[in-house]
N, C-alpha and C positions, 0 to 999 in steps of 0.2 A: 464524394470523390471515390473513385474505384481504386482499391489497393491491390487488386490482383490483375495480372496480365491476361491476355486472351486465352492462353493455354490453361491457366489456373481456373478461369471462369468456366471454360469448357468442362474441366473435370468436375467442377461444382455442379454444373447443370446435369451431368451424367448421374451424379449421386442423387440429386433431387428427383430425377426421372425414375431412378431405381426404387427409391423408397415409395414414391407415388404408385409404382407398379405393384409393389408388395401389398400395399393397402388395398389396391383395386382388386387383386387376386383374392385377398382375404374376404373382401365384401361380397365377391361372387361365389364364395365357398368352393374354390378350386381345391381339389384333392391334392394335398402336398405329398402324398405317397406316389402319385403319378407324375406330378410336375413339382419338382423339389425347389424350395427356397427356404432360407433360414432366417431372414431378416437380420443378417449380420454384415456389417461393412468393416473392412480392414484397411486402414491407411498406414502405409509404412514409408520410411525414408529417414534421412539423417536427422539428428536432434536439432531443434530450433527452426524447423521449416514450416511451422504453422499447422501441424496436424490436429492438435487439440483445438486450436482456434477455428479451424475449418469445420470440425465436428460441431462445435457450439453454434457457428454461423449456419451450418446446414440445418440444425434443429430449429433455429429461429425462423429461417426461410420456410421450412416445411410447415411450421405452425401457422404462418401467414397464408401459405398456399392452401392449406387444408382447414382453414378456419370455418368453412361452411360444413365440414364433416365432423369436426371436433369442437366442443365448446372452449377447450383450453388444452394446454400441453404441460407436461411435467418433465423435468430434466434431472436425472440422477447420475451422480458420478461415483464410480468405485475407486476409491483411493487405496491402491493395493498395499502401499507401505503401512497403512493403519491395520491391515489384516494380519501382518506378520508380527504378532506379539512375541515378546521375549519369552513368554510362557506359552509354548505352542499348544498346550491344552486349552488355552483361552481363544486361540485363533479360530477353532471350529465354531465356538459360540459367537464370535464376531461375524463370521460369514453368515451364520443362520440369522442373526439379528438384522444384519444389513439387508438380506434378501426378503426378510419379513416386511421391512419398510418399503422395499420396491414393490412387493406384492400388494401392499395397501394402495400404492399409486395405480397399479394395474387394475385393481378392482373397480376403479372409477371408470365406467364405460364411456363417459363423455370426454375422456382425456386421451391424448396421444402421448405415450411415454417413451422417452429416449434414455438409454442407459449407456454411459460412457465408461469404458475400461481403459485405464492409462497404460503406458508402455511398460511400466515396471512389472505388471503381471505377465505379459507376453515374454519379457526378458527372463523372469523367474522360471516360467515353464520351460523355456529353451535350456536354461542352465540346469534345471532339474533333469531334463532328458539327457543332458551331457554328463550327468553324474557329479556336478559341482555344487548342488544344493542339498541340504540335509533332507532326510526322508520325511520329516515333519512338514517341511516347506512344500514338498511334493503333494502331500495329502491336502494341504490348504488349497493349492492351485487346482487340484482335481475336484475338490469340493466346490470351488467357484464355477468351474466348467460344468459340473453336474447341475448346479442351480441355474446356470445360463441356459442349458438345454431344456430346463423346465419352463422358464419364463418366455423363451422365444416361441413357444407354442401359441401364445396369446396373439391375436391378430393386430392388437393396437400397440405393439412393442417394437421398437427398432433398437438394435444393439450396435453401438459404434466402438470400434477398437483401434488402438494405435500401437505402432511398434517402431522402435529405432533400429531394429535389426533388418538390414536391407538385403544382405546376401543370402541368408538362410533363415527362413521363418519356419517354425515348427509346424508340422502337418496338423497338429491338434487345432491350431487356429486357422490355418489355410483351408482345411476341409469344412470348417464351420462358416466360412465367409462366402457370401454370394459374389461380392465384388472386392477385389484386391487392387487398391489404387496406390501407385507410387507418387509420393509428394517430395519433389526435389527442391534444392535451393532456388530462391527467386531469380528470375531473369533480370537483365539490365533495366528493362522497362518497368518491371514490378519494383525494383530497387529505387528507381527514380520516383515512383509514386509514394513509396514509403518515406523517402527523404523529404519529398514535397509536403506530405501530411505532417511530418515532424516540424518542419520549418514554419508551416502555417500555424501550428499550435504554439510554437515559441514566440512568433510575432503577435499572435492573439493575446498572449499573456505578457507581452512587452518584456520578454527576456531577450529577444533579438529585436533591435530597433535601430533606426527607424524602419517602419514597414516598407518592404520592397515588393514590387510586382513580380510574381513568378508564374510562368506560363506552363501549361500542361504539354505533354508530348504531342497531343493532337494539334494544339495551337502552334507549336513549333513547326510541325509538319506542314501546316498551311503556309508557313513562311520559308519553306524549303531548308530549314535549319541554318539560315543565313544569319551571320552575326551582325547585330546592330545594338544601339543603346537599349532598345526594348528587350532584346533576346539574350543579351550577354550573360546575365546572371543565371538564367535558366539553362543556357548551353553549358555553363560551367558546372551546374548541378548534374546535367546529363553526363558530362565527362567523368565526374566523380562516381556516378552510379555505374558507369561502364567499368571503372577501375575497382569497383566493390563486388563484382561478380564472384561468387564462391562463398560469400559470407551468408550466414543463416539470417532469417528474418528476426530472430531473437537478438542476434548480435547487432544487426543494423539499427534496431530501435534503442539500443544502449548507447550508440555513438553520440547523439546530441547531449545526453547527460554527462558522459565521460569528457566530451569536448569542453563543456562548461566547467566541470570539476577541475580539469587539468589546466585549462587555458582561459577560463572565464574572467579571472581577476585581471589578466593582461588587457583584455578588451574593455573592461570597466575602467581601468586606469587610463587607457588611451582616450576613452570617451569623456572622462571627467576632467582630466588634466591634459588637454591637447597641447599646451604650450611647454609642458615639462618633458624632458627626455627620459624615457624608461631605461632601466638597467639593461645591460647587454643580454642577460639570460632571458629577460622579458621580451626583448626584440626577437631573439631566436625562437621563442615560443610562438610569437605572433606570426613570424614568417612560416613556421610549420603549419599554422592554421591556413594561411593563404595558399600554401603550396600543396595542401592535401588533395 
C-alpha cells in the first residue's frame, strides 16, 4: 500500500535520481572542482512531516536500485543530542569517536554508506549563529561540519540532513546541500492512506472488529465517489481525512492509539454487553467517536 501521495512520490523520485547521479559522476571520475556536487541532501519542513522516515526509505530504495554496484549498504545516524555532553571537553572526543566509526564503514569499498544528521544539529548551528548557544556548543557543531567536509569527499558516501527550520536555514547547511527539498504536511489523499493503513493493522490484530471492507481512493474513484453500502465506510474515512488536513504524519499515526486509550472501553462495553445501557458519559464518548 502506498503511504505517499503523488507529490510526495515525485519528491522521492527526484532524490533517488539525484543520489544515482552523484554516484554516476563519481564512477566517471568527474572533476568536482569543475562540476561541483557535495553528496548532501537537505530536507526541511515542520516537525512530524516524515523527513527522517523519508531519509531512511530513500536509503533503502537506493540500496535496492544500486545492488548491482554495491554488495551491501550501511546506514549511520548522528544523534546530535548525544554529542552535547554536559562536560563539553568530552564532546570533542565523542565527535572524533563517532566519525572514526563512520570512517570504518567508508573503508569498506563494497558498501554504499548513508549518514543521517538529525534536525537538532541544524537547529543548534542556527542558534549558535544567532548567539543563543554557548561557545562550547559552537565548537562542537563546527567540529561535526569539518568532519562532514572530510567524509563527503569519498565517492561512496551520501549525507542526509533534516531541519525543522523552514523560514531561515543557516547558510552553513544550505551551501553544503546539493538539493534542498521542502517536506510539508501530508495532503488529504496521503492522510487517507495513513488512516487506511492504521485501520488495516487494527483489523488484522482484531483490535477493531468485525473486519470491514475499506476501499482505496483509486477504487472509490472508479465508482465516482458515489455512496452505497459498499462505499459508505470508505467515504466516511475520506471525509475524516479531509478534515484532518494540517496535522503532521506523526500526529496522525498517534490518533488510533489515543482513540482506543480514551474511548476504547466504551466500544468494548457496547460490544460485550449489547443489552445493557451504558452510562451517559459513555454514550457521549461513543457519540464523539461516531461524529469525528
